[in-house]
N, C-alpha and C positions, 0 to 999 in steps of 0.2 A: 412432222412439228406436233407437238399436245398440243392441249389445247388452255397450257397452266405454262406455256411457254409466251414469257415478254420481251411485247414489238414493244422500245424502240424507235422513238420519232426522231429523226436531223432532218431536216430545217436545212440547210442551203440556199435557199430562195435567191437570189441576188446577191447570191458570189459565185467567181470565177473558180473555171480549175485549177489547179490543185485543190482548191480549196471543199465542194463537198467525198470527197477523199479523203485528204485531210480528216477528214466530220468524223464523216466513216473510225477509222484508223482509230480516233481517240475514243470512240463510243466503244468497242472493240471492243479496249482495254481495259473498260469501267464497268460491262460488261457481265450480265451471267455464262457457264457458258452454255444454254438453252433459250439465248436470249436468239433474239433476230429482229427483224433493226429495218426501220420503211424510210428512205432518204427520200426526197422531197428534192430536187435542183433543176431548173433554165438553162445552165448554158450551155452549148449546141451541146459545147463536148462534156456533158457526158455522159452524149453516148458512147461513148469513147473510151472513156476514162476510169469509169467505175467500171465498165465488167470489164477492163482490163488487169484492173487494182482487186477487183476480185479469185478471176482464173488467179493471181500468185498472192494474193493471201489465205486459199484455200475458202475460198466463202461461192456457195453458191444461191443462183441470183432464183432467186419463185417465179418472180414475177417481173415486169415493165410494164410501162400504163404512158402512155400522155395526155397529158388533154391542154389549152390554151392556157393555161399554171406554171408547166414544167411538163416533167416527166418524179416518177415513181421506182422506187421499184422499195422489191421488197426485195430482205436474205435474207442469207445464214450462215454460222459454220456449217463444213459437208461434214456426214457424220463420221 
């Protein structure tokens, strides 16, 4: 990842799956090829759905963090 890569923030907190993955898909369609994506979700199913979607879509999860506010995924397209 270069310092020039744009981080696209997707806040899907308050929505149940599959909304977080649907919002990620929409962001992928609209973003520049070198973008990275920060997805926030608080539905526990996102722990399963987001990595599953990422593997099918050719994405790489660079980081997953969990806090009281929910989950955060840092995602990019595989080179």
